[in-house]
N, CA, C and O atoms as CSV, one atom per row, in Angstrom:
chain,resi,resn,atom,element,x,y,z
A,1,MET,N,N,0.761,-0.920,-0.067
A,1,MET,CA,C,0.201,-0.240,0.004
A,1,MET,C,C,1.062,1.277,-0.110
A,1,MET,O,O,2.225,1.282,0.292
A,2,THR,N,N,0.590,2.284,-0.549
A,2,THR,CA,C,1.650,3.465,-0.772
A,2,THR,C,C,0.836,4.276,0.273
A,2,THR,O,O,-0.207,3.834,0.755
A,3,CYS,N,N,1.396,5.564,0.622
A,3,CYS,CA,C,1.023,6.691,1.321
A,3,CYS,C,C,-0.275,7.070,0.824
A,3,CYS,O,O,-1.230,7.078,1.601
A,4,ARG,N,N,-0.450,7.469,-0.704
A,4,ARG,CA,C,-1.859,8.049,-1.342
A,4,ARG,C,C,-2.639,7.230,-0.803
A,4,ARG,O,O,-3.357,7.698,0.080
A,5,GLU,N,N,-2.797,5.563,-1.167
A,5,GLU,CA,C,-3.718,5.010,-0.748
A,5,GLU,C,C,-4.343,5.016,0.662
A,5,GLU,O,O,-5.529,5.021,0.992
A,6,PHE,N,N,-3.342,5.016,1.320
A,6,PHE,CA,C,-3.545,4.961,2.664
A,6,PHE,C,C,-4.265,6.296,3.162
A,6,PHE,O,O,-5.075,6.341,4.088
A,7,THR,N,N,-3.989,6.986,2.670
A,7,THR,CA,C,-5.379,8.128,3.144
A,7,THR,C,C,-5.993,7.947,2.027
A,7,THR,O,O,-6.080,9.112,1.638
A,8,GLU,N,N,-6.491,7.300,1.219
A,8,GLU,CA,C,-7.801,6.928,0.596
A,8,GLU,C,C,-8.442,6.201,1.431
A,8,GLU,O,O,-9.663,6.345,1.363
A,9,PHE,N,N,-7.930,5.201,2.477
A,9,PHE,CA,C,-8.659,4.144,2.869
A,9,PHE,C,C,-9.045,4.663,4.348
A,9,PHE,O,O,-9.871,4.060,5.034
A,10,ILE,N,N,-8.439,5.730,4.748
A,10,ILE,CA,C,-8.844,6.010,6.644
A,10,ILE,C,C,-10.282,6.097,7.167
A,10,ILE,O,O,-10.654,5.696,8.270
A,11,ALA,N,N,-11.359,6.920,5.830
A,11,ALA,CA,C,-12.498,7.044,6.330
A,11,ALA,C,C,-13.251,5.400,6.665
A,11,ALA,O,O,-13.928,5.236,7.679
A,12,ASP,N,N,-13.003,4.251,5.637
A,12,ASP,CA,C,-13.376,2.947,5.758
A,12,ASP,C,C,-12.713,2.491,6.937
A,12,ASP,O,O,-13.370,1.730,7.647
A,13,PHE,N,N,-11.502,2.800,7.320
A,13,PHE,CA,C,-10.476,2.225,8.163
A,13,PHE,C,C,-11.032,2.476,9.279
A,13,PHE,O,O,-10.813,1.596,10.112
A,14,LEU,N,N,-11.721,3.396,9.665
A,14,LEU,CA,C,-12.385,3.906,10.929
A,14,LEU,C,C,-13.289,3.373,10.997
A,14,LEU,O,O,-13.601,2.867,12.075
A,15,GLY,N,N,-13.922,3.278,10.128
A,15,GLY,CA,C,-15.396,3.026,10.108
A,15,GLY,C,C,-15.503,1.493,10.191
A,15,GLY,O,O,-16.598,0.997,10.454
A,16,GLY,N,N,-14.529,0.790,10.001
A,16,GLY,CA,C,-14.601,-0.783,10.130
A,16,GLY,C,C,-15.088,-1.294,8.436
A,16,GLY,O,O,-15.641,-2.381,8.266
A,17,ASP,N,N,-14.926,-0.777,7.800
A,17,ASP,CA,C,-15.214,-1.048,6.431
A,17,ASP,C,C,-14.493,-1.670,5.802
A,17,ASP,O,O,-14.923,-2.323,4.851
A,18,LEU,N,N,-13.156,-1.662,6.139
A,18,LEU,CA,C,-12.357,-2.450,4.899
A,18,LEU,C,C,-12.052,-3.949,5.310
A,18,LEU,O,O,-11.787,-4.545,6.354
A,19,PRO,N,N,-12.234,-4.289,3.858
A,19,PRO,CA,C,-12.215,-5.983,3.682
A,19,PRO,C,C,-10.757,-6.419,4.149
A,19,PRO,O,O,-9.757,-5.702,4.101
A,20,ALA,N,N,-10.828,-7.809,4.637
A,20,ALA,CA,C,-9.713,-8.128,5.669
A,20,ALA,C,C,-8.296,-7.852,4.872
A,20,ALA,O,O,-7.291,-7.576,5.527
A,21,ALA,N,N,-8.256,-7.932,3.480
A,21,ALA,CA,C,-7.006,-8.019,2.666
A,21,ALA,C,C,-6.396,-6.613,2.695
A,21,ALA,O,O,-5.195,-6.447,2.907
A,22,GLU,N,N,-7.338,-5.501,2.452
A,22,GLU,CA,C,-7.033,-4.045,2.874
A,22,GLU,C,C,-6.653,-3.899,4.006
A,22,GLU,O,O,-5.494,-3.503,4.135
A,23,ARG,N,N,-7.433,-4.147,5.189
A,23,ARG,CA,C,-6.946,-3.917,6.672
A,23,ARG,C,C,-5.467,-3.964,6.776
A,23,ARG,O,O,-4.535,-3.181,6.957
A,24,ALA,N,N,-5.801,-6.073,6.448
A,24,ALA,CA,C,-3.820,-5.910,6.695
A,24,ALA,C,C,-2.899,-5.224,5.914
A,24,ALA,O,O,-1.803,-4.996,6.426
A,25,ALA,N,N,-3.147,-4.793,4.620
A,25,ALA,CA,C,-2.366,-4.125,4.183
A,25,ALA,C,C,-2.210,-2.524,5.077
A,25,ALA,O,O,-1.147,-2.053,5.480
A,26,PHE,N,N,-3.444,-1.963,5.212
A,26,PHE,CA,C,-3.062,-0.613,5.450
A,26,PHE,C,C,-2.515,-0.521,7.043
A,26,PHE,O,O,-2.025,0.509,7.508
A,27,ASP,N,N,-2.746,-2.247,8.083
A,27,ASP,CA,C,-2.384,-1.980,9.237
A,27,ASP,C,C,-1.054,-2.499,9.051
A,27,ASP,O,O,-0.488,-2.751,10.115
A,28,ASP,N,N,-0.327,-2.754,7.908
A,28,ASP,CA,C,1.417,-3.032,7.552
A,28,ASP,C,C,1.687,-1.944,7.331
A,28,ASP,O,O,2.708,-1.718,7.980
A,29,HIS,N,N,1.357,-0.953,6.716
A,29,HIS,CA,C,1.430,0.281,5.964
A,29,HIS,C,C,1.711,1.246,6.964
A,29,HIS,O,O,2.487,2.117,6.569
A,30,LEU,N,N,1.314,1.368,8.165
A,30,LEU,CA,C,0.648,1.816,9.063
A,30,LEU,C,C,2.230,1.340,10.025
A,30,LEU,O,O,2.967,2.215,10.480
A,31,ALA,N,N,2.412,0.406,10.130
A,31,ALA,CA,C,3.348,0.017,11.101
A,31,ALA,C,C,4.557,0.619,10.733
A,31,ALA,O,O,5.263,1.187,11.566
A,32,ARG,N,N,4.907,0.519,9.307
A,32,ARG,CA,C,6.433,0.793,8.705
A,32,ARG,C,C,6.329,2.618,8.217
A,32,ARG,O,O,7.224,3.380,7.852
A,33,CYS,N,N,5.271,2.782,8.353
A,33,CYS,CA,C,5.776,4.267,7.626
A,33,CYS,C,C,5.208,5.287,9.211
A,33,CYS,O,O,4.268,5.125,9.989
A,34,ARG,N,N,6.177,6.187,9.139
A,34,ARG,CA,C,6.007,7.226,10.208
A,34,ARG,C,C,4.674,8.143,9.955
A,34,ARG,O,O,3.569,8.036,10.489
A,35,ASN,N,N,5.227,9.285,8.757
A,35,ASN,CA,C,4.323,9.645,8.282
A,35,ASN,C,C,3.109,9.682,8.031
A,35,ASN,O,O,2.506,10.756,8.000
A,36,CYS,N,N,2.394,8.271,7.758
A,36,CYS,CA,C,1.305,7.800,7.765
A,36,CYS,C,C,0.484,7.752,9.381
A,36,CYS,O,O,-0.670,7.996,9.733
A,37,ALA,N,N,1.513,7.386,9.985
A,37,ALA,CA,C,1.140,7.011,11.736
A,37,ALA,C,C,0.839,8.436,11.933
A,37,ALA,O,O,-0.220,8.783,12.455
A,38,ARG,N,N,1.751,9.298,11.525
A,38,ARG,CA,C,1.339,11.013,12.367
A,38,ARG,C,C,0.499,11.627,11.334
A,38,ARG,O,O,0.568,12.853,11.418
A,39,TYR,N,N,-0.329,11.192,10.315
A,39,TYR,CA,C,-0.749,11.170,9.561
A,39,TYR,C,C,-2.601,11.112,10.230
A,39,TYR,O,O,-3.455,11.990,10.353
A,40,LEU,N,N,-2.587,9.856,10.482
A,40,LEU,CA,C,-3.556,9.003,11.066
A,40,LEU,C,C,-4.155,9.460,12.471
A,40,LEU,O,O,-5.324,9.309,12.825
A,41,ASP,N,N,-2.987,10.125,13.297
A,41,ASP,CA,C,-2.990,10.695,14.688
A,41,ASP,C,C,-3.154,12.532,14.448
A,41,ASP,O,O,-3.241,13.350,15.364
A,42,GLY,N,N,-3.158,12.699,13.636
A,42,GLY,CA,C,-3.449,14.440,13.015
A,42,GLY,C,C,-5.058,14.305,12.524
A,42,GLY,O,O,-5.907,15.195,12.463
A,43,TYR,N,N,-5.185,12.681,12.150
A,43,TYR,CA,C,-6.760,12.809,11.696
A,43,TYR,C,C,-7.555,12.719,12.615
A,43,TYR,O,O,-8.697,13.172,12.684
A,44,HIS,N,N,-7.048,12.205,13.258
A,44,HIS,CA,C,-7.875,11.741,14.626
A,44,HIS,C,C,-8.273,12.799,15.622
A,44,HIS,O,O,-9.412,12.802,16.089
A,45,GLN,N,N,-7.185,13.886,16.034
A,45,GLN,CA,C,-7.466,14.785,16.580
A,45,GLN,C,C,-8.705,15.768,15.832
A,45,GLN,O,O,-9.813,16.075,16.273
A,46,THR,N,N,-8.046,16.118,14.531
A,46,THR,CA,C,-8.808,17.106,13.820
A,46,THR,C,C,-10.265,16.316,13.840
A,46,THR,O,O,-11.160,17.134,13.632
A,47,MET,N,N,-10.644,15.313,13.980
A,47,MET,CA,C,-12.165,14.561,13.949
A,47,MET,C,C,-12.280,14.885,15.533
A,47,MET,O,O,-13.287,15.460,15.948
A,48,SER,N,N,-11.431,14.580,16.245
A,48,SER,CA,C,-12.022,15.119,17.892
A,48,SER,C,C,-12.505,16.715,18.072
A,48,SER,O,O,-13.606,17.163,18.391
A,49,LEU,N,N,-11.528,17.246,17.817
A,49,LEU,CA,C,-11.809,18.696,17.676
A,49,LEU,C,C,-13.302,18.943,17.113
A,49,LEU,O,O,-14.196,19.593,17.656
A,50,GLY,N,N,-13.337,18.250,15.875
A,50,GLY,CA,C,-14.757,18.697,15.320
A,50,GLY,C,C,-15.443,18.337,15.700
A,50,GLY,O,O,-16.342,18.922,15.096
A,51,LYS,N,N,-16.165,17.361,16.720
A,51,LYS,CA,C,-16.812,16.504,17.426
A,51,LYS,C,C,-17.053,17.293,18.543
A,51,LYS,O,O,-18.233,17.302,18.893
A,52,LEU,N,N,-16.146,18.076,19.323
A,52,LEU,CA,C,-16.051,19.162,20.503
A,52,LEU,C,C,-16.706,20.015,19.807
A,52,LEU,O,O,-17.917,19.919,20.008
A,53,ALA,N,N,-16.378,20.915,18.976
A,53,ALA,CA,C,-16.807,22.002,18.081
A,53,ALA,C,C,-18.274,22.224,17.976
A,53,ALA,O,O,-18.890,23.242,18.291
A,54,LEU,N,N,-18.936,20.641,17.275
A,54,LEU,CA,C,-20.236,20.235,17.100
A,54,LEU,C,C,-20.607,20.487,18.321
A,54,LEU,O,O,-20.815,21.670,18.590
A,55,ALA,N,N,-20.749,19.692,19.151
A,55,ALA,CA,C,-21.536,19.428,20.584
A,55,ALA,C,C,-21.896,20.856,21.297
A,55,ALA,O,O,-22.933,21.153,21.890
A,56,ALA,N,N,-20.794,21.608,21.075
A,56,ALA,CA,C,-21.541,22.521,22.342
A,56,ALA,C,C,-21.066,23.588,21.571
A,56,ALA,O,O,-20.065,24.146,22.021
A,57,PRO,N,N,-21.634,24.104,20.294
A,57,PRO,CA,C,-21.298,25.303,19.463
A,57,PRO,C,C,-21.015,26.645,20.000
A,57,PRO,O,O,-20.282,27.364,19.321
A,58,ASP,N,N,-21.628,27.235,21.459
A,58,ASP,CA,C,-21.268,28.463,22.110
A,58,ASP,C,C,-20.032,28.262,23.137
A,58,ASP,O,O,-19.405,29.173,23.678
A,59,ALA,N,N,-19.840,27.017,23.273
A,59,ALA,CA,C,-18.699,27.175,24.293
A,59,ALA,C,C,-17.628,27.324,24.462
A,59,ALA,O,O,-17.317,26.185,24.116
A,60,PRO,N,N,-16.167,28.024,24.859
A,60,PRO,CA,C,-15.391,28.448,24.710
A,60,PRO,C,C,-14.480,27.605,24.027
A,60,PRO,O,O,-14.497,26.404,24.294
A,61,VAL,N,N,-13.729,28.026,23.230
A,61,VAL,CA,C,-12.676,27.390,22.716
A,61,VAL,C,C,-11.387,26.958,23.346
A,61,VAL,O,O,-10.608,27.843,23.701
A,62,PRO,N,N,-11.005,25.426,23.565
A,62,PRO,CA,C,-9.999,25.295,24.338
A,62,PRO,C,C,-8.894,25.843,24.174
A,62,PRO,O,O,-8.709,26.005,22.968
A,63,VAL,N,N,-7.814,26.323,24.959
A,63,VAL,CA,C,-6.434,27.266,24.545
A,63,VAL,C,C,-5.777,26.319,23.586
A,63,VAL,O,O,-4.968,26.865,22.837
A,64,ASP,N,N,-5.914,25.200,23.454
A,64,ASP,CA,C,-4.586,24.007,22.379
A,64,ASP,C,C,-5.230,24.074,21.169
A,64,ASP,O,O,-5.017,23.214,20.315
A,65,VAL,N,N,-6.057,25.063,20.967
A,65,VAL,CA,C,-6.897,24.655,19.431
A,65,VAL,C,C,-6.297,25.793,18.541
A,65,VAL,O,O,-6.669,26.964,18.477
A,66,PRO,N,N,-5.456,25.278,17.983
A,66,PRO,CA,C,-4.704,26.385,16.591
A,66,PRO,C,C,-6.049,27.583,16.403
A,66,PRO,O,O,-7.191,27.588,16.863
A,67,GLU,N,N,-5.363,28.477,15.576
A,67,GLU,CA,C,-6.618,29.850,15.853
A,67,GLU,C,C,-6.695,29.866,14.342
A,67,GLU,O,O,-7.570,30.472,13.724
A,68,ASP,N,N,-5.621,29.085,13.728
A,68,ASP,CA,C,-6.418,28.973,12.085
A,68,ASP,C,C,-7.454,27.744,11.999
A,68,ASP,O,O,-8.464,27.785,11.297
A,69,LEU,N,N,-7.192,26.966,12.564
A,69,LEU,CA,C,-8.589,25.793,12.814
A,69,LEU,C,C,-10.115,26.475,13.257
A,69,LEU,O,O,-11.226,26.307,12.754
A,70,VAL,N,N,-9.649,27.354,14.471
A,70,VAL,CA,C,-10.915,28.387,14.623
A,70,VAL,C,C,-11.554,28.853,13.767
A,70,VAL,O,O,-12.681,28.466,13.455
A,71,GLU,N,N,-10.757,30.027,13.096
A,71,GLU,CA,C,-11.081,30.097,11.868
A,71,GLU,C,C,-11.752,29.571,10.852
A,71,GLU,O,O,-12.843,29.973,10.445
A,72,ALA,N,N,-11.026,28.528,10.354
A,72,ALA,CA,C,-11.341,27.670,9.476
A,72,ALA,C,C,-12.914,27.540,9.700
A,72,ALA,O,O,-13.798,27.987,8.969
A,73,ILE,N,N,-13.054,26.799,10.924
A,73,ILE,CA,C,-14.384,26.507,11.425
A,73,ILE,C,C,-15.815,27.746,11.370
A,73,ILE,O,O,-16.951,27.607,10.917
A,74,ALA,N,N,-15.133,28.953,12.052
A,74,ALA,CA,C,-16.005,30.081,11.916
A,74,ALA,C,C,-16.485,30.491,10.490
A,74,ALA,O,O,-17.551,30.879,10.012
A,75,ARG,N,N,-15.259,30.240,10.032
A,75,ARG,CA,C,-15.773,30.750,8.268
A,75,ARG,C,C,-16.787,29.358,7.548
A,75,ARG,O,O,-17.263,29.521,6.424
A,76,ALA,N,N,-17.007,28.186,8.228
A,76,ALA,CA,C,-17.797,27.348,7.382
A,76,ALA,C,C,-18.993,27.223,7.855
A,76,ALA,O,O,-20.047,26.752,7.430
A,77,ARG,N,N,-18.594,27.805,8.961
A,77,ARG,CA,C,-20.224,27.398,10.035
A,77,ARG,C,C,-20.999,29.225,8.893
A,77,ARG,O,O,-21.793,28.941,7.996
A,78,ARG,N,N,-20.694,30.642,9.070
A,78,ARG,CA,C,-20.767,31.651,8.287
A,78,ARG,C,C,-21.407,31.110,7.061
A,78,ARG,O,O,-22.543,31.489,6.774
A,79,ALA,N,N,-20.624,30.050,6.129
A,79,ALA,CA,C,-21.106,29.945,4.724
A,79,ALA,C,C,-22.293,28.775,4.893
A,79,ALA,O,O,-23.212,28.948,4.092
A,80,THR,N,N,-22.478,27.474,5.885
A,80,THR,CA,C,-23.797,27.161,6.039
A,80,THR,C,C,-24.624,27.791,6.322
A,80,THR,O,O,-25.692,27.285,5.978
A,81,ARG,N,N,-24.785,29.293,7.118
A,81,ARG,CA,C,-25.992,30.448,7.402
A,81,ARG,C,C,-26.240,30.643,6.285
A,81,ARG,O,O,-27.215,30.357,5.591
A,82,ASP,N,N,-25.124,31.263,6.054
A,82,ASP,CA,C,-25.535,32.461,4.551
A,82,ASP,C,C,-24.993,31.629,3.416
A,82,ASP,O,O,-23.771,31.779,3.431
A,83,PRO,N,N,-25.269,31.002,2.659
A,83,PRO,CA,C,-24.424,30.555,1.272
A,83,PRO,C,C,-23.664,31.357,0.161
A,83,PRO,O,O,-22.641,31.189,-0.503
A,84,GLN,N,N,-24.812,32.472,0.290
A,84,GLN,CA,C,-24.179,33.569,-0.420
A,84,GLN,C,C,-22.572,34.840,-0.399
A,84,GLN,O,O,-22.011,35.582,-1.206
A,85,THR,N,N,-22.411,34.439,1.046
A,85,THR,CA,C,-21.383,35.038,1.312
A,85,THR,C,C,-19.742,34.452,0.733
A,85,THR,O,O,-18.724,35.082,1.021
């Protein structure tokens, strides 16, 4: 499995939807590729922060959340509310 294939399979991997052969290739690549291991960790963090942001939209933002992520979420919320902007 290549790094590109790895990124394409992440959603299926996390959803438990990868067939056994692809799951084995995914796990093998993950064990050997530090870059993809970091990418998967970052993906997990992003998903967790996204869920946190959606769970309590008016709650204060944790101090360890990068400002550019906060701004991106705010832009996405504005675009959802007013697709004309």
